[in-house]
PDB file of N, H, CA, C and O in Angstrom:
ATOM      1  N   MET A   1      -4.041 -16.540  -3.144  1.00  0.00           N
ATOM      2  CA  MET A   1      -3.228 -15.469  -2.980  1.00  0.00           C
ATOM      3  C   MET A   1      -3.099 -14.113  -3.395  1.00  0.00           C
ATOM      4  O   MET A   1      -2.681 -13.133  -2.779  1.00  0.00           O
ATOM      5  N   PHE A   2      -3.629 -14.267  -4.799  1.00  0.00           N
ATOM      6  H   PHE A   2      -3.969 -15.063  -5.299  1.00  0.00           H
ATOM      7  CA  PHE A   2      -3.468 -13.071  -5.599  1.00  0.00           C
ATOM      8  C   PHE A   2      -4.779 -12.565  -5.627  1.00  0.00           C
ATOM      9  O   PHE A   2      -4.916 -11.373  -5.898  1.00  0.00           O
ATOM     10  N   ARG A   3      -5.801 -13.281  -5.387  1.00  0.00           N
ATOM     11  H   ARG A   3      -5.690 -14.250  -5.167  1.00  0.00           H
ATOM     12  CA  ARG A   3      -6.840 -12.668  -5.223  1.00  0.00           C
ATOM     13  C   ARG A   3      -7.454 -11.499  -4.232  1.00  0.00           C
ATOM     14  O   ARG A   3      -8.259 -10.586  -4.421  1.00  0.00           O
ATOM     15  N   LEU A   4      -6.631 -11.991  -2.985  1.00  0.00           N
ATOM     16  H   LEU A   4      -5.977 -12.732  -2.831  1.00  0.00           H
ATOM     17  CA  LEU A   4      -6.672 -11.146  -2.109  1.00  0.00           C
ATOM     18  C   LEU A   4      -5.556  -9.653  -2.303  1.00  0.00           C
ATOM     19  O   LEU A   4      -5.798  -8.495  -1.963  1.00  0.00           O
ATOM     20  N   ALA A   5      -4.539 -10.110  -2.845  1.00  0.00           N
ATOM     21  H   ALA A   5      -4.342 -11.051  -3.121  1.00  0.00           H
ATOM     22  CA  ALA A   5      -3.947  -9.363  -3.090  1.00  0.00           C
ATOM     23  C   ALA A   5      -4.469  -8.207  -4.178  1.00  0.00           C
ATOM     24  O   ALA A   5      -4.296  -6.992  -4.085  1.00  0.00           O
ATOM     25  N   ARG A   6      -5.051  -8.826  -5.069  1.00  0.00           N
ATOM     26  H   ARG A   6      -5.192  -9.813  -5.143  1.00  0.00           H
ATOM     27  CA  ARG A   6      -5.974  -7.480  -6.013  1.00  0.00           C
ATOM     28  C   ARG A   6      -6.850  -6.845  -5.172  1.00  0.00           C
ATOM     29  O   ARG A   6      -6.851  -5.614  -5.146  1.00  0.00           O
ATOM     30  N   TYR A   7      -7.694  -7.561  -4.390  1.00  0.00           N
ATOM     31  H   TYR A   7      -7.694  -8.561  -4.412  1.00  0.00           H
ATOM     32  CA  TYR A   7      -8.646  -6.887  -3.564  1.00  0.00           C
ATOM     33  C   TYR A   7      -8.373  -5.786  -2.563  1.00  0.00           C
ATOM     34  O   TYR A   7      -9.092  -4.834  -2.259  1.00  0.00           O
ATOM     35  N   VAL A   8      -7.449  -6.050  -2.221  1.00  0.00           N
ATOM     36  H   VAL A   8      -6.866  -6.824  -2.468  1.00  0.00           H
ATOM     37  CA  VAL A   8      -6.650  -5.073  -1.519  1.00  0.00           C
ATOM     38  C   VAL A   8      -6.349  -3.626  -2.491  1.00  0.00           C
ATOM     39  O   VAL A   8      -6.746  -2.472  -2.331  1.00  0.00           O
ATOM     40  N   GLN A   9      -5.543  -4.194  -3.469  1.00  0.00           N
ATOM     41  H   GLN A   9      -5.221  -5.132  -3.599  1.00  0.00           H
ATOM     42  CA  GLN A   9      -5.132  -3.163  -4.566  1.00  0.00           C
ATOM     43  C   GLN A   9      -6.396  -2.006  -5.100  1.00  0.00           C
ATOM     44  O   GLN A   9      -6.250  -0.797  -5.278  1.00  0.00           O
ATOM     45  N   VAL A  10      -7.376  -2.653  -5.239  1.00  0.00           N
ATOM     46  H   VAL A  10      -7.495  -3.635  -5.095  1.00  0.00           H
ATOM     47  CA  VAL A  10      -8.799  -1.837  -6.004  1.00  0.00           C
ATOM     48  C   VAL A  10      -9.615  -1.561  -4.658  1.00  0.00           C
ATOM     49  O   VAL A  10     -10.703  -1.017  -4.845  1.00  0.00           O
ATOM     50  N   GLN A  11      -9.266  -1.851  -3.292  1.00  0.00           N
ATOM     51  H   GLN A  11      -8.382  -2.293  -3.139  1.00  0.00           H
ATOM     52  CA  GLN A  11     -10.245  -1.520  -2.437  1.00  0.00           C
ATOM     53  C   GLN A  11      -9.149   0.294  -1.931  1.00  0.00           C
ATOM     54  O   GLN A  11      -9.635   1.409  -1.738  1.00  0.00           O
ATOM     55  N   ARG A  12      -8.008  -0.025  -1.885  1.00  0.00           N
ATOM     56  H   ARG A  12      -7.613  -0.931  -2.043  1.00  0.00           H
ATOM     57  CA  ARG A  12      -7.071   0.998  -1.726  1.00  0.00           C
ATOM     58  C   ARG A  12      -7.344   2.174  -2.864  1.00  0.00           C
ATOM     59  O   ARG A  12      -7.458   3.389  -2.699  1.00  0.00           O
ATOM     60  N   SER A  13      -7.408   1.391  -4.065  1.00  0.00           N
ATOM     61  H   SER A  13      -7.315   0.404  -4.199  1.00  0.00           H
ATOM     62  CA  SER A  13      -7.574   2.809  -5.179  1.00  0.00           C
ATOM     63  C   SER A  13      -8.726   3.475  -5.139  1.00  0.00           C
ATOM     64  O   SER A  13      -8.682   4.629  -5.564  1.00  0.00           O
ATOM     65  N   MET A  14     -10.047   2.952  -4.632  1.00  0.00           N
ATOM     66  H   MET A  14     -10.082   2.014  -4.287  1.00  0.00           H
ATOM     67  CA  MET A  14     -11.391   3.392  -4.443  1.00  0.00           C
ATOM     68  C   MET A  14     -11.267   4.441  -3.679  1.00  0.00           C
ATOM     69  O   MET A  14     -11.528   5.610  -3.961  1.00  0.00           O
ATOM     70  N   VAL A  15     -10.557   3.668  -1.959  1.00  0.00           N
ATOM     71  H   VAL A  15     -10.345   2.718  -1.730  1.00  0.00           H
ATOM     72  CA  VAL A  15     -10.428   5.061  -1.009  1.00  0.00           C
ATOM     73  C   VAL A  15      -9.638   6.051  -1.419  1.00  0.00           C
ATOM     74  O   VAL A  15     -10.128   7.112  -1.030  1.00  0.00           O
ATOM     75  N   MET A  16      -8.618   6.228  -2.038  1.00  0.00           N
ATOM     76  H   MET A  16      -8.221   5.366  -2.354  1.00  0.00           H
ATOM     77  CA  MET A  16      -7.701   7.245  -2.170  1.00  0.00           C
ATOM     78  C   MET A  16      -8.512   8.214  -3.744  1.00  0.00           C
ATOM     79  O   MET A  16      -8.134   9.316  -4.141  1.00  0.00           O
ATOM     80  N   ASP A  17      -9.381   7.576  -4.209  1.00  0.00           N
ATOM     81  H   ASP A  17      -9.689   6.680  -3.886  1.00  0.00           H
ATOM     82  CA  ASP A  17     -10.063   8.419  -5.195  1.00  0.00           C
ATOM     83  C   ASP A  17     -12.002   8.822  -4.575  1.00  0.00           C
ATOM     84  O   ASP A  17     -12.974   9.005  -5.308  1.00  0.00           O
ATOM     85  N   LEU A  18     -11.956   8.844  -2.895  1.00  0.00           N
ATOM     86  H   LEU A  18     -11.166   8.695  -2.300  1.00  0.00           H
ATOM     87  CA  LEU A  18     -12.968   8.954  -2.794  1.00  0.00           C
ATOM     88  C   LEU A  18     -12.966  10.786  -2.294  1.00  0.00           C
ATOM     89  O   LEU A  18     -11.964  11.424  -1.968  1.00  0.00           O
ATOM     90  N   PRO A  19     -14.352  11.292  -2.366  1.00  0.00           N
ATOM     91  CA  PRO A  19     -13.966  12.448  -2.192  1.00  0.00           C
ATOM     92  C   PRO A  19     -13.554  12.471  -0.921  1.00  0.00           C
ATOM     93  O   PRO A  19     -13.885  11.513  -0.223  1.00  0.00           O
ATOM     94  N   GLU A  20     -12.684  13.632  -0.275  1.00  0.00           N
ATOM     95  H   GLU A  20     -12.415  14.411  -0.843  1.00  0.00           H
ATOM     96  CA  GLU A  20     -12.448  13.464   1.283  1.00  0.00           C
ATOM     97  C   GLU A  20     -13.830  13.634   2.301  1.00  0.00           C
ATOM     98  O   GLU A  20     -13.808  13.073   3.396  1.00  0.00           O
ATOM     99  N   ASP A  21     -14.808  14.286   1.959  1.00  0.00           N
ATOM    100  H   ASP A  21     -14.826  14.742   1.069  1.00  0.00           H
ATOM    101  CA  ASP A  21     -16.137  14.220   2.985  1.00  0.00           C
ATOM    102  C   ASP A  21     -16.864  12.989   2.971  1.00  0.00           C
ATOM    103  O   ASP A  21     -17.814  12.993   3.753  1.00  0.00           O
ATOM    104  N   ASP A  22     -16.720  12.051   2.388  1.00  0.00           N
ATOM    105  H   ASP A  22     -15.947  12.048   1.752  1.00  0.00           H
ATOM    106  CA  ASP A  22     -17.656  10.755   2.182  1.00  0.00           C
ATOM    107  C   ASP A  22     -16.308   9.822   2.685  1.00  0.00           C
ATOM    108  O   ASP A  22     -16.638   8.730   3.149  1.00  0.00           O
ATOM    109  N   PHE A  23     -15.126  10.044   2.662  1.00  0.00           N
ATOM    110  H   PHE A  23     -14.858  10.931   2.285  1.00  0.00           H
ATOM    111  CA  PHE A  23     -13.895   9.126   3.678  1.00  0.00           C
ATOM    112  C   PHE A  23     -14.730   9.970   5.455  1.00  0.00           C
ATOM    113  O   PHE A  23     -15.259   9.313   6.352  1.00  0.00           O
ATOM    114  N   LEU A  24     -14.613  11.030   5.432  1.00  0.00           N
ATOM    115  H   LEU A  24     -14.183  11.563   4.703  1.00  0.00           H
ATOM    116  CA  LEU A  24     -14.621  11.055   6.731  1.00  0.00           C
ATOM    117  C   LEU A  24     -15.678  10.741   7.364  1.00  0.00           C
ATOM    118  O   LEU A  24     -15.498  10.015   8.343  1.00  0.00           O
ATOM    119  N   ASP A  25     -17.311  11.220   6.998  1.00  0.00           N
ATOM    120  H   ASP A  25     -17.457  11.809   6.203  1.00  0.00           H
ATOM    121  CA  ASP A  25     -18.354  10.369   7.162  1.00  0.00           C
ATOM    122  C   ASP A  25     -18.290   8.966   7.126  1.00  0.00           C
ATOM    123  O   ASP A  25     -19.057   8.391   7.899  1.00  0.00           O
ATOM    124  N   GLY A  26     -17.418   8.134   6.277  1.00  0.00           N
ATOM    125  H   GLY A  26     -16.795   8.601   5.649  1.00  0.00           H
ATOM    126  CA  GLY A  26     -17.439   6.829   6.702  1.00  0.00           C
ATOM    127  C   GLY A  26     -18.211   6.122   5.350  1.00  0.00           C
ATOM    128  O   GLY A  26     -18.329   4.910   5.168  1.00  0.00           O
ATOM    129  N   ARG A  27     -18.612   7.004   4.623  1.00  0.00           N
ATOM    130  H   ARG A  27     -18.517   7.988   4.771  1.00  0.00           H
ATOM    131  CA  ARG A  27     -19.488   6.343   3.302  1.00  0.00           C
ATOM    132  C   ARG A  27     -18.224   6.001   2.329  1.00  0.00           C
ATOM    133  O   ARG A  27     -17.664   6.705   1.489  1.00  0.00           O
ATOM    134  N   ILE A  28     -17.906   4.245   2.882  1.00  0.00           N
ATOM    135  H   ILE A  28     -18.361   3.673   3.565  1.00  0.00           H
ATOM    136  CA  ILE A  28     -16.890   3.833   1.975  1.00  0.00           C
ATOM    137  C   ILE A  28     -17.553   2.611   1.160  1.00  0.00           C
ATOM    138  O   ILE A  28     -17.718   1.532   1.728  1.00  0.00           O
ATOM    139  N   PRO A  29     -17.876   2.775   0.007  1.00  0.00           N
ATOM    140  CA  PRO A  29     -18.614   1.848  -0.513  1.00  0.00           C
ATOM    141  C   PRO A  29     -17.643   0.183  -0.820  1.00  0.00           C
ATOM    142  O   PRO A  29     -17.572  -0.393  -1.906  1.00  0.00           O
ATOM    143  N   TRP A  30     -17.069  -0.223   0.359  1.00  0.00           N
ATOM    144  H   TRP A  30     -17.127   0.245   1.241  1.00  0.00           H
ATOM    145  CA  TRP A  30     -16.432  -1.720   0.020  1.00  0.00           C
ATOM    146  C   TRP A  30     -16.444  -2.599  -0.866  1.00  0.00           C
ATOM    147  O   TRP A  30     -17.612  -2.972  -0.979  1.00  0.00           O
ATOM    148  N   GLY A  31     -15.819  -3.117  -1.531  1.00  0.00           N
ATOM    149  H   GLY A  31     -14.870  -2.814  -1.440  1.00  0.00           H
ATOM    150  CA  GLY A  31     -16.358  -4.399  -2.669  1.00  0.00           C
ATOM    151  C   GLY A  31     -16.624  -5.682  -2.179  1.00  0.00           C
ATOM    152  O   GLY A  31     -16.204  -5.980  -1.061  1.00  0.00           O
ATOM    153  N   GLU A  32     -17.196  -6.408  -2.780  1.00  0.00           N
ATOM    154  H   GLU A  32     -17.538  -6.166  -3.689  1.00  0.00           H
ATOM    155  CA  GLU A  32     -17.382  -7.957  -2.177  1.00  0.00           C
ATOM    156  C   GLU A  32     -15.898  -8.499  -2.220  1.00  0.00           C
ATOM    157  O   GLU A  32     -15.151  -8.444  -3.197  1.00  0.00           O
ATOM    158  N   PRO A  33     -15.612  -9.034  -0.978  1.00  0.00           N
ATOM    159  CA  PRO A  33     -14.043  -9.988  -0.842  1.00  0.00           C
ATOM    160  C   PRO A  33     -14.349 -10.964  -1.674  1.00  0.00           C
ATOM    161  O   PRO A  33     -15.447 -11.297  -2.122  1.00  0.00           O
ATOM    162  N   PRO A  34     -12.898 -11.562  -1.912  1.00  0.00           N
ATOM    163  CA  PRO A  34     -12.796 -12.530  -2.693  1.00  0.00           C
ATOM    164  C   PRO A  34     -13.660 -13.611  -2.183  1.00  0.00           C
ATOM    165  O   PRO A  34     -14.003 -13.616  -1.001  1.00  0.00           O
ATOM    166  N   ASP A  35     -14.098 -14.700  -3.165  1.00  0.00           N
ATOM    167  H   ASP A  35     -13.820 -14.696  -4.125  1.00  0.00           H
ATOM    168  CA  ASP A  35     -14.025 -15.973  -2.351  1.00  0.00           C
ATOM    169  C   ASP A  35     -12.787 -17.157  -2.474  1.00  0.00           C
ATOM    170  O   ASP A  35     -11.794 -17.179  -3.201  1.00  0.00           O
ATOM    171  N   TRP A  36     -13.329 -18.228  -1.343  1.00  0.00           N
ATOM    172  H   TRP A  36     -14.136 -18.210  -0.753  1.00  0.00           H
ATOM    173  CA  TRP A  36     -12.191 -18.932  -1.492  1.00  0.00           C
ATOM    174  C   TRP A  36     -12.142 -20.222  -2.278  1.00  0.00           C
ATOM    175  O   TRP A  36     -11.280 -21.086  -2.117  1.00  0.00           O
ATOM    176  N   VAL A  37     -13.228 -20.282  -3.217  1.00  0.00           N
ATOM    177  H   VAL A  37     -13.927 -19.580  -3.348  1.00  0.00           H
ATOM    178  CA  VAL A  37     -13.210 -21.453  -4.049  1.00  0.00           C
ATOM    179  C   VAL A  37     -12.312 -21.782  -4.813  1.00  0.00           C
ATOM    180  O   VAL A  37     -11.622 -20.792  -5.058  1.00  0.00           O
ATOM    181  N   GLY A  38     -11.870 -22.892  -5.449  1.00  0.00           N
ATOM    182  H   GLY A  38     -12.430 -23.696  -5.250  1.00  0.00           H
ATOM    183  CA  GLY A  38     -10.459 -23.434  -5.692  1.00  0.00           C
ATOM    184  C   GLY A  38      -9.044 -23.402  -5.137  1.00  0.00           C
ATOM    185  O   GLY A  38      -8.038 -23.838  -5.697  1.00  0.00           O
ATOM    186  N   VAL A  39      -9.158 -22.600  -3.510  1.00  0.00           N
ATOM    187  H   VAL A  39      -9.975 -22.245  -3.055  1.00  0.00           H
ATOM    188  CA  VAL A  39      -7.892 -21.985  -3.123  1.00  0.00           C
ATOM    189  C   VAL A  39      -7.500 -23.291  -2.140  1.00  0.00           C
ATOM    190  O   VAL A  39      -8.338 -23.691  -1.332  1.00  0.00           O
ATOM    191  N   ARG A  40      -6.438 -23.810  -2.226  1.00  0.00           N
ATOM    192  H   ARG A  40      -5.757 -23.485  -2.882  1.00  0.00           H
ATOM    193  CA  ARG A  40      -5.553 -24.782  -1.606  1.00  0.00           C
ATOM    194  C   ARG A  40      -4.402 -24.692  -0.666  1.00  0.00           C
ATOM    195  O   ARG A  40      -3.311 -24.165  -0.882  1.00  0.00           O
ATOM    196  N   THR A  41      -4.904 -25.411   0.628  1.00  0.00           N
ATOM    197  H   THR A  41      -5.791 -25.839   0.803  1.00  0.00           H
ATOM    198  CA  THR A  41      -4.168 -25.611   1.584  1.00  0.00           C
ATOM    199  C   THR A  41      -2.838 -25.421   1.359  1.00  0.00           C
ATOM    200  O   THR A  41      -2.478 -25.376   0.183  1.00  0.00           O
ATOM    201  N   ASP A  42      -1.704 -25.250   2.571  1.00  0.00           N
ATOM    202  H   ASP A  42      -1.997 -25.286   3.526  1.00  0.00           H
ATOM    203  CA  ASP A  42      -0.351 -25.888   2.281  1.00  0.00           C
ATOM    204  C   ASP A  42      -0.397 -27.017   1.822  1.00  0.00           C
ATOM    205  O   ASP A  42       0.110 -27.125   0.706  1.00  0.00           O
ATOM    206  N   GLU A  43      -0.996 -28.297   2.449  1.00  0.00           N
ATOM    207  H   GLU A  43      -1.409 -28.209   3.355  1.00  0.00           H
ATOM    208  CA  GLU A  43      -0.740 -29.604   2.241  1.00  0.00           C
ATOM    209  C   GLU A  43      -1.398 -29.888   0.666  1.00  0.00           C
ATOM    210  O   GLU A  43      -1.272 -30.940   0.039  1.00  0.00           O
ATOM    211  N   GLY A  44      -1.998 -28.882   0.290  1.00  0.00           N
ATOM    212  H   GLY A  44      -2.100 -28.027   0.799  1.00  0.00           H
ATOM    213  CA  GLY A  44      -2.525 -29.225  -1.405  1.00  0.00           C
ATOM    214  C   GLY A  44      -3.735 -29.321  -1.403  1.00  0.00           C
ATOM    215  O   GLY A  44      -4.217 -29.263  -2.535  1.00  0.00           O
ATOM    216  N   GLU A  45      -4.668 -29.484  -0.337  1.00  0.00           N
ATOM    217  H   GLU A  45      -4.277 -29.532   0.582  1.00  0.00           H
ATOM    218  CA  GLU A  45      -5.891 -29.819  -0.373  1.00  0.00           C
ATOM    219  C   GLU A  45      -6.733 -28.831  -0.366  1.00  0.00           C
ATOM    220  O   GLU A  45      -6.248 -27.812   0.126  1.00  0.00           O
ATOM    221  N   GLU A  46      -8.304 -28.693  -0.885  1.00  0.00           N
ATOM    222  H   GLU A  46      -8.698 -29.520  -1.285  1.00  0.00           H
ATOM    223  CA  GLU A  46      -8.814 -27.579  -0.792  1.00  0.00           C
ATOM    224  C   GLU A  46      -9.586 -27.007  -0.112  1.00  0.00           C
ATOM    225  O   GLU A  46     -10.657 -27.570   0.114  1.00  0.00           O
ATOM    226  N   PHE A  47      -9.346 -25.787   0.417  1.00  0.00           N
ATOM    227  H   PHE A  47      -8.476 -25.329   0.233  1.00  0.00           H
ATOM    228  CA  PHE A  47      -9.961 -25.304   1.386  1.00  0.00           C
ATOM    229  C   PHE A  47     -11.050 -24.807   1.522  1.00  0.00           C
ATOM    230  O   PHE A  47     -11.507 -23.876   0.860  1.00  0.00           O
ATOM    231  N   GLU A  48     -11.676 -25.512   2.585  1.00  0.00           N
ATOM    232  H   GLU A  48     -11.304 -26.269   3.123  1.00  0.00           H
ATOM    233  CA  GLU A  48     -13.299 -25.382   3.050  1.00  0.00           C
ATOM    234  C   GLU A  48     -13.360 -24.818   4.139  1.00  0.00           C
ATOM    235  O   GLU A  48     -12.830 -25.315   5.133  1.00  0.00           O
ATOM    236  N   ASP A  49     -14.138 -23.457   4.176  1.00  0.00           N
ATOM    237  H   ASP A  49     -14.568 -23.054   3.368  1.00  0.00           H
ATOM    238  CA  ASP A  49     -14.693 -22.955   5.252  1.00  0.00           C
ATOM    239  C   ASP A  49     -16.382 -23.428   5.409  1.00  0.00           C
ATOM    240  O   ASP A  49     -17.339 -23.108   4.704  1.00  0.00           O
ATOM    241  N   GLY A  50     -16.324 -24.251   6.542  1.00  0.00           N
ATOM    242  H   GLY A  50     -15.547 -24.510   7.115  1.00  0.00           H
ATOM    243  CA  GLY A  50     -17.829 -24.143   6.656  1.00  0.00           C
ATOM    244  C   GLY A  50     -18.518 -23.701   7.632  1.00  0.00           C
ATOM    245  O   GLY A  50     -19.559 -24.213   8.043  1.00  0.00           O
ATOM    246  N   GLU A  51     -17.851 -22.484   8.171  1.00  0.00           N
ATOM    247  H   GLU A  51     -17.005 -22.068   7.837  1.00  0.00           H
ATOM    248  CA  GLU A  51     -18.096 -22.005   9.391  1.00  0.00           C
ATOM    249  C   GLU A  51     -19.133 -20.772   8.944  1.00  0.00           C
ATOM    250  O   GLU A  51     -18.918 -20.044   7.975  1.00  0.00           O
ATOM    251  N   THR A  52     -20.193 -20.677   9.742  1.00  0.00           N
ATOM    252  H   THR A  52     -20.368 -21.269  10.529  1.00  0.00           H
ATOM    253  CA  THR A  52     -21.008 -20.024   9.381  1.00  0.00           C
ATOM    254  C   THR A  52     -20.676 -18.302  10.124  1.00  0.00           C
ATOM    255  O   THR A  52     -19.923 -18.122  11.081  1.00  0.00           O
ATOM    256  N   GLU A  53     -21.221 -17.524   9.610  1.00  0.00           N
ATOM    257  H   GLU A  53     -21.833 -17.670   8.832  1.00  0.00           H
ATOM    258  CA  GLU A  53     -21.067 -16.074   9.860  1.00  0.00           C
ATOM    259  C   GLU A  53     -21.247 -15.739  11.331  1.00  0.00           C
ATOM    260  O   GLU A  53     -20.528 -14.782  11.620  1.00  0.00           O
ATOM    261  N   GLU A  54     -21.760 -16.064  12.081  1.00  0.00           N
ATOM    262  H   GLU A  54     -22.344 -16.842  11.846  1.00  0.00           H
ATOM    263  CA  GLU A  54     -21.942 -16.267  13.231  1.00  0.00           C
ATOM    264  C   GLU A  54     -21.013 -17.152  13.955  1.00  0.00           C
ATOM    265  O   GLU A  54     -20.221 -16.798  14.828  1.00  0.00           O
ATOM    266  N   GLU A  55     -21.138 -17.962  13.643  1.00  0.00           N
ATOM    267  H   GLU A  55     -21.781 -18.250  12.933  1.00  0.00           H
ATOM    268  CA  GLU A  55     -19.752 -19.065  14.095  1.00  0.00           C
ATOM    269  C   GLU A  55     -18.350 -18.193  14.003  1.00  0.00           C
ATOM    270  O   GLU A  55     -17.467 -18.499  14.804  1.00  0.00           O
ATOM    271  N   GLY A  56     -18.182 -17.460  13.362  1.00  0.00           N
ATOM    272  H   GLY A  56     -18.899 -17.212  12.711  1.00  0.00           H
ATOM    273  CA  GLY A  56     -16.830 -16.559  12.619  1.00  0.00           C
ATOM    274  C   GLY A  56     -16.807 -15.295  13.612  1.00  0.00           C
ATOM    275  O   GLY A  56     -15.801 -14.665  13.937  1.00  0.00           O
ATOM    276  N   LEU A  57     -17.682 -15.138  13.885  1.00  0.00           N
ATOM    277  H   LEU A  57     -18.500 -15.650  13.620  1.00  0.00           H
ATOM    278  CA  LEU A  57     -18.063 -13.726  15.069  1.00  0.00           C
ATOM    279  C   LEU A  57     -17.874 -14.125  16.348  1.00  0.00           C
ATOM    280  O   LEU A  57     -17.136 -13.565  17.159  1.00  0.00           O
ATOM    281  N   LYS A  58     -18.501 -15.040  16.527  1.00  0.00           N
ATOM    282  H   LYS A  58     -19.101 -15.496  15.869  1.00  0.00           H
ATOM    283  CA  LYS A  58     -17.956 -15.739  17.801  1.00  0.00           C
ATOM    284  C   LYS A  58     -16.539 -16.655  17.906  1.00  0.00           C
ATOM    285  O   LYS A  58     -15.874 -16.352  18.896  1.00  0.00           O
ATOM    286  N   ARG A  59     -16.218 -17.243  17.441  1.00  0.00           N
ATOM    287  H   ARG A  59     -16.758 -17.490  16.636  1.00  0.00           H
ATOM    288  CA  ARG A  59     -14.745 -17.217  17.161  1.00  0.00           C
ATOM    289  C   ARG A  59     -13.840 -16.581  17.348  1.00  0.00           C
ATOM    290  O   ARG A  59     -12.982 -16.895  18.173  1.00  0.00           O
ATOM    291  N   GLN A  60     -13.777 -15.104  16.348  1.00  0.00           N
ATOM    292  H   GLN A  60     -14.474 -14.849  15.678  1.00  0.00           H
ATOM    293  CA  GLN A  60     -13.098 -13.842  16.693  1.00  0.00           C
ATOM    294  C   GLN A  60     -13.250 -12.771  18.097  1.00  0.00           C
ATOM    295  O   GLN A  60     -12.533 -11.869  18.530  1.00  0.00           O
ATOM    296  N   LYS A  61     -14.687 -13.427  18.589  1.00  0.00           N
ATOM    297  H   LYS A  61     -15.269 -14.159  18.236  1.00  0.00           H
ATOM    298  CA  LYS A  61     -14.723 -12.690  19.766  1.00  0.00           C
ATOM    299  C   LYS A  61     -13.949 -13.338  21.025  1.00  0.00           C
ATOM    300  O   LYS A  61     -13.579 -12.728  22.028  1.00  0.00           O
ATOM    301  N   GLU A  62     -13.785 -14.712  20.748  1.00  0.00           N
ATOM    302  H   GLU A  62     -14.085 -15.207  19.934  1.00  0.00           H
ATOM    303  CA  GLU A  62     -13.414 -15.369  21.968  1.00  0.00           C
ATOM    304  C   GLU A  62     -11.823 -15.731  21.662  1.00  0.00           C
ATOM    305  O   GLU A  62     -11.126 -16.199  22.562  1.00  0.00           O
ATOM    306  N   GLU A  63     -11.383 -15.525  20.558  1.00  0.00           N
ATOM    307  H   GLU A  63     -11.949 -15.144  19.827  1.00  0.00           H
ATOM    308  CA  GLU A  63     -10.203 -15.131  20.327  1.00  0.00           C
ATOM    309  C   GLU A  63      -9.188 -13.674  20.763  1.00  0.00           C
ATOM    310  O   GLU A  63      -8.017 -13.625  21.142  1.00  0.00           O
ATOM    311  N   VAL A  64     -10.155 -12.621  20.531  1.00  0.00           N
ATOM    312  H   VAL A  64     -11.105 -12.660  20.223  1.00  0.00           H
ATOM    313  CA  VAL A  64      -9.571 -11.248  21.446  1.00  0.00           C
ATOM    314  C   VAL A  64      -9.941 -11.207  22.772  1.00  0.00           C
ATOM    315  O   VAL A  64      -9.422 -10.398  23.541  1.00  0.00           O
ATOM    316  N   GLU A  65     -10.862 -12.069  23.153  1.00  0.00           N
ATOM    317  H   GLU A  65     -11.284 -12.726  22.528  1.00  0.00           H
ATOM    318  CA  GLU A  65     -10.865 -12.253  24.760  1.00  0.00           C
ATOM    319  C   GLU A  65      -9.860 -12.793  25.363  1.00  0.00           C
ATOM    320  O   GLU A  65      -9.599 -12.577  26.546  1.00  0.00           O
ATOM    321  N   LYS A  66      -9.109 -13.648  24.505  1.00  0.00           N
ATOM    322  H   LYS A  66      -9.321 -13.823  23.544  1.00  0.00           H
ATOM    323  CA  LYS A  66      -7.791 -14.410  25.310  1.00  0.00           C
ATOM    324  C   LYS A  66      -6.875 -13.580  25.189  1.00  0.00           C
ATOM    325  O   LYS A  66      -6.009 -13.802  26.036  1.00  0.00           O
ATOM    326  N   ARG A  67      -6.591 -12.557  24.420  1.00  0.00           N
ATOM    327  H   ARG A  67      -7.294 -12.377  23.732  1.00  0.00           H
ATOM    328  CA  ARG A  67      -5.487 -11.459  24.336  1.00  0.00           C
ATOM    329  C   ARG A  67      -5.873 -10.981  25.894  1.00  0.00           C
ATOM    330  O   ARG A  67      -5.263 -10.051  26.423  1.00  0.00           O
TER     331      ARG A  67
END
């Protein structure tokens, strides 16, 4: 949980320090998101994400279409 919070804080600081023109042009150098290695579920089991990027995009599209 702290990894994600730290990622958000770092990205926010980076955006706040960007020159306005870069921000308005969408030139935002996002950092790598945190990995989930060693993260545990609420049940105490190690989190496993076996979903490929393509599978994730498909699942997200289906979830949006359901709404």
